[in-house]
C-alpha positions in Angstrom: -15.0 -124.9 160.3 -12.7 -121.7 160.0 -11.9 -121.8 156.3 -10.1 -118.3 156.4 -7.6 -119.7 158.8 -7.2 -122.9 156.6 -6.5 -120.7 153.7 -4.0 -118.5 155.4 -2.6 -122.1 156.1 -2.6 -123.6 153.2 -1.1 -120.1 151.7 1.7 -119.8 154.1 3.6 -122.8 151.6 3.9 -120.9 149.0 7.1 -119.5 150.5 10.2 -117.5 148.4 12.4 -120.0 149.3 11.7 -123.6 149.6 13.8 -125.8 151.9 13.3 -128.9 150.0 15.0 -127.9 146.6 14.4 -124.6 145.0 11.8 -124.9 142.3 11.9 -128.3 141.6 8.8 -129.3 143.3 6.9 -126.1 142.2 6.1 -125.1 145.9 7.4 -121.5 145.7 6.5 -118.2 144.2 10.3 -117.4 142.6 9.5 -118.4 139.2 7.2 -117.3 137.0 5.3 -120.1 135.6 1.9 -121.8 135.3 1.6 -123.0 138.6 2.4 -119.8 140.7 0.0 -118.2 138.1 -2.6 -120.6 139.5 -1.9 -119.9 142.9 -1.6 -115.7 142.3 -5.0 -115.9 140.5 -6.5 -117.6 144.1 -5.1 -115.2 145.8 -6.7 -112.5 144.1 -9.7 -114.2 144.7 -9.0 -114.4 148.3 -8.1 -110.8 148.4 -11.5 -109.9 146.4 -13.6 -111.9 149.6 -11.2 -110.7 152.2 -10.5 -107.3 151.2 -7.5 -107.5 152.8 -4.9 -104.7 152.2 -1.6 -107.4 153.3 -3.1 -109.9 150.6 -3.0 -107.1 147.8 0.0 -105.9 149.1 1.9 -109.5 148.9 0.4 -109.6 145.1 1.3 -106.7 144.1 5.3 -107.1 145.5 5.2 -110.3 143.7 4.4 -108.5 139.9 6.8 -105.6 141.0 9.8 -108.6 141.7 8.8 -110.4 138.6 9.1 -107.4 136.4 11.7 -106.0 137.3 13.9 -109.1 137.4 12.6 -109.7 134.3 9.8 -111.8 132.9 10.5 -115.7 131.3 9.5 -116.2 127.4 6.1 -116.2 126.4 4.0 -119.3 126.2 0.6 -121.0 126.8 2.2 -121.5 130.5 4.0 -117.9 131.2 1.0 -116.4 130.3 -0.9 -117.8 133.8 0.1 -115.2 135.9 -1.4 -112.4 133.4 -5.0 -113.4 134.2 -4.1 -112.1 138.2 -2.5 -109.3 136.9 -5.4 -108.3 135.3 -7.1 -108.1 138.7 -5.1 -106.6 139.9 -4.5 -103.8 137.6 -8.5 -103.3 137.5 -8.2 -102.5 140.6 -5.2 -100.1 140.8 -5.3 -98.9 138.0 -1.2 -99.0 137.4 -0.3 -97.9 133.9 2.8 -100.1 134.8 0.6 -102.7 134.5 -1.9 -101.9 131.5 1.2 -101.7 129.5 2.3 -105.4 130.4 -1.4 -106.3 129.9 -1.4 -104.8 126.3 1.8 -106.1 124.7 1.6 -109.5 126.2 -2.4 -109.8 125.0 -1.3 -108.6 121.9 1.4 -111.1 121.8 -1.1 -114.0 122.0 -3.3 -112.5 119.5 -0.7 -112.1 116.8 2.2 -114.1 118.2 1.4 -117.0 120.0 1.6 -120.2 117.2 -1.9 -121.2 115.8 -3.3 -124.8 115.1 -5.0 -125.1 112.1 -8.7 -123.9 112.2 -7.0 -121.2 114.3 -6.6 -122.9 117.8 -3.4 -121.8 120.4 -1.0 -124.3 120.0 -0.1 -125.4 123.4 3.5 -124.4 123.3 5.3 -124.1 126.9 8.6 -123.8 127.7 10.3 -127.0 126.5 7.9 -128.0 123.7 6.1 -126.4 120.9 3.4 -129.2 120.2 3.0 -128.5 116.6 -1.0 -128.7 116.0 -1.8 -129.7 119.4 -5.0 -128.4 121.5 -4.8 -129.0 125.1 -7.5 -128.6 127.6 -5.1 -126.9 129.7 -4.6 -123.6 127.5 -8.2 -122.2 128.2 -6.9 -121.7 132.1 -4.1 -120.7 131.2 -4.1 -118.4 128.3 -7.5 -117.9 127.1 -9.0 -116.6 130.4 -6.7 -114.0 130.7 -7.6 -112.8 127.3 -11.0 -112.1 128.0 -10.1 -110.2 130.9 -7.4 -108.4 129.6 -10.3 -108.1 126.5 -12.8 -106.5 129.7 -10.1 -104.6 131.5 -8.8 -102.4 128.5 -12.2 -102.5 126.9 -10.9 -104.2 123.3 -14.0 -106.4 122.2 -11.6 -108.9 119.0 -10.1 -110.0 122.6 -13.1 -111.1 124.4 -14.2 -112.6 120.6 -10.9 -114.5 120.3 -11.7 -116.2 123.8 -15.6 -117.0 123.1 -13.5 -119.0 119.4 -11.0 -120.7 121.8 -13.6 -122.0 124.2 -15.9 -123.2 121.2 -13.2 -124.8 119.1 -11.6 -126.6 122.2 -15.3 -127.8 122.9 -15.2 -129.4 119.7 -11.8 -131.7 119.3 -12.2 -131.9 123.3 -15.6 -132.1 124.8 -16.4 -136.6 124.5 -20.0 -136.3 123.3 -20.1 -140.4 124.2 -19.9 -139.0 127.8 -19.5 -135.8 128.5 -15.7 -135.9 129.6 -13.0 -133.7 128.1 -9.9 -135.4 126.4 -6.3 -134.0 127.6 -5.7 -132.8 123.7 -5.7 -133.6 120.5 -3.3 -132.9 117.4 -4.5 -132.4 114.2 -1.3 -133.8 112.8 -3.3 -137.9 112.5 -6.2 -136.0 114.3 -6.3 -138.3 117.4 -6.2 -138.1 121.4 -3.1 -139.7 122.2 -3.7 -142.0 124.9 -7.5 -141.3 125.1 -6.9 -140.4 128.5 -9.9 -138.2 130.6 -7.3 -136.9 132.7 -8.5 -135.6 136.4 -6.8 -132.4 136.3 -6.9 -131.6 132.3 -10.8 -131.9 133.0 -10.5 -129.8 136.2 -9.5 -127.1 134.2 -12.7 -126.9 132.2 -15.1 -127.1 135.7 -13.2 -124.6 136.9 -12.3 -122.4 134.4 -15.4 -122.4 132.4 -17.8 -121.8 135.5 -15.9 -118.4 135.7 -15.9 -117.6 131.8 -19.8 -118.2 132.1 -20.1 -115.8 134.7 -17.7 -113.3 132.5 -19.2 -113.3 129.0 -23.0 -113.9 130.8 -22.8 -110.3 132.0 -21.8 -109.2 128.7 -24.7 -111.0 127.0 -26.0 -114.9 127.0 -26.1 -115.6 123.8 -25.8 -118.8 121.4 -21.8 -119.0 122.8 -22.8 -118.9 126.5 -25.7 -121.8 125.6 -22.8 -123.9 124.3 -20.1 -123.5 127.2 -22.9 -123.7 129.5 -24.2 -127.0 127.9 -20.7 -128.7 127.4 -20.0 -127.5 131.2 -23.1 -129.0 132.5 -22.5 -132.1 130.6 -19.2 -132.6 131.9 -20.2 -131.6 136.0 -23.2 -134.1 135.4 -20.4 -137.3 134.3 -18.0 -136.2 137.0 -21.1 -136.6 139.6 -20.9 -140.4 138.0 -17.5 -141.1 138.8 -16.7 -139.1 142.2 -14.9 -141.7 144.9 -18.2 -142.4 147.3 -15.4 -143.2 149.9 -13.0 -140.1 149.9 -15.1 -137.4 147.8 -12.5 -138.0 145.5 -11.6 -137.9 141.6 -9.3 -140.3 140.4 -6.2 -138.9 138.1 -7.9 -141.2 135.2 -11.6 -140.7 136.3 -12.9 -143.5 134.2 -9.9 -145.7 136.0 -11.0 -146.5 139.8 -7.4 -148.4 139.7 -5.8 -145.2 139.4 -5.0 -142.7 142.2 -7.3 -140.2 143.5 -5.8 -136.8 143.0 -5.9 -133.9 144.9 -5.9 -130.7 142.9 -8.4 -131.7 140.3 -10.5 -132.9 143.3 -10.3 -129.3 144.5 -10.8 -127.5 141.4 -13.9 -129.9 140.1 -15.4 -129.0 143.9 -14.5 -125.4 143.0 -16.4 -125.2 139.9 -19.6 -127.6 141.3 -19.6 -125.0 144.5 -19.6 -121.7 142.1 -22.3 -123.6 139.7 -24.7 -123.9 142.7 -24.2 -120.3 143.7 -25.0 -119.3 140.0 -27.9 -121.0 139.8 -26.6 -123.2 137.1 -26.5 -126.4 138.7 -28.9 -128.1 141.4 -29.0 -128.8 145.0 -27.7 -132.5 144.6 -24.5 -131.3 143.0 -23.8 -129.3 146.5 -23.7 -132.1 148.7 -21.0 -133.3 146.0 -18.9 -130.4 145.7 -19.3 -130.7 149.6 -17.9 -133.9 149.5 -15.6 -133.9 147.8 -14.2 -130.3 150.0 -14.3 -132.3 153.1 -11.9 -135.1 151.1 -9.3 -132.3 149.7 -9.1 -130.3 153.3 -8.5 -134.1 154.8 -5.3 -133.9 152.7 -4.1 -131.0 154.4 -1.2 -131.4 156.7 -0.9 -129.7 159.7 1.9 -127.5 158.4 -1.1 -126.4 155.6 0.8 -128.8 152.8 -1.8 -129.9 150.5 -1.1 -133.8 149.7 -1.7 -136.3 147.3 -1.0 -133.5 143.9 0.3 -135.1 141.0 3.1 -133.6 139.2 2.8 -131.2 136.5 1.9 -133.5 133.6 2.7 -133.5 129.5 0.7 -135.4 127.1 0.4 -139.2 127.7 0.3 -141.7 125.1 -1.1 -144.3 127.0 -3.3 -144.7 130.4 -0.3 -146.3 132.2 1.6 -142.9 131.5 -0.9 -140.8 133.9 -1.2 -144.0 136.7 2.8 -143.5 136.7 2.8 -139.2 137.0 4.5 -138.9 140.8 2.6 -137.6 143.7 4.5 -134.6 145.5 3.5 -130.6 146.6 3.0 -128.0 144.4 2.0 -124.3 143.8 -0.9 -125.2 142.0 -1.9 -128.1 144.9 -1.9 -125.0 147.2 -3.5 -122.6 145.1 -6.1 -124.7 143.5 -7.0 -125.8 147.3 -7.4 -122.2 148.5 -9.2 -121.7 145.1 -11.5 -123.8 146.2 -12.1 -122.0 149.7 -12.9 -119.0 148.2 -16.0 -121.0 147.4 -16.6 -122.6 151.0 -15.8 -118.8 152.4 -19.0 -117.6 151.7 
């Protein structure tokens, strides 16, 4: 199978203007938000695989265009595109990018609202979500902070990123089954609807394996061991919950009556594939990952649209909320699919 050709087709859907309705369905690169951040991060990984200068030029042009237009208000979700920017800076060394990375990372450290125990409060463009920890935060903001610390030589940023992983494990990792709750609030100290949401779990599956690769280059210390153990426990639980027919996972992982969801399945497949490549998982996981990849690619339409993707999902207070999230194409659906493809491309 020509994975590069499929990746190019999937990427082609992320056009500057979308025929159906502007940025309302998130299938566009015209905005600076978390769906675009996920997609551009995946594009950077595609560039790392292929070395195609056209891909790098497209990514650089995207950042320059948005910087000239003016960036949106800062929050957890609008931080997501900064992760790809750190990678771009490490390649180009342009001072304009360094200045923005430093400024934004300083805001994360000093301006981002905190929960009790110093957690990154999951503030978004529309909601403050006081005293709330969400599993999305690790992928959207914490990965950036660590990579910024690497790129700019700031140990305190790297240490803060490690602490955030540990704190989120403490409150979101379920000891009874290894899965992750969508969120936790210190106001009432509960997990809202108690949902083991598919894409929420997948942010950890995909994000933690990248984080382990990075911090392992520094030192495989007690922090590394803690994250690795939580990640492996989650991977074991996910393998047991994989739909045997399609290879995908349900939007509520432990509820087969909820629909099968492509973006979570792509991110989980990425995490499992990379974990196998790094020697963290055995061959049984590679079988599960490749079956998942086949299931994800079966949802890709002839024009490159990734189907079966659940729309942006705020915190749900009951399980039916997740069952009823609409399905439609999104930038992160495209991005997570070609993130998965970076591992299949070899």
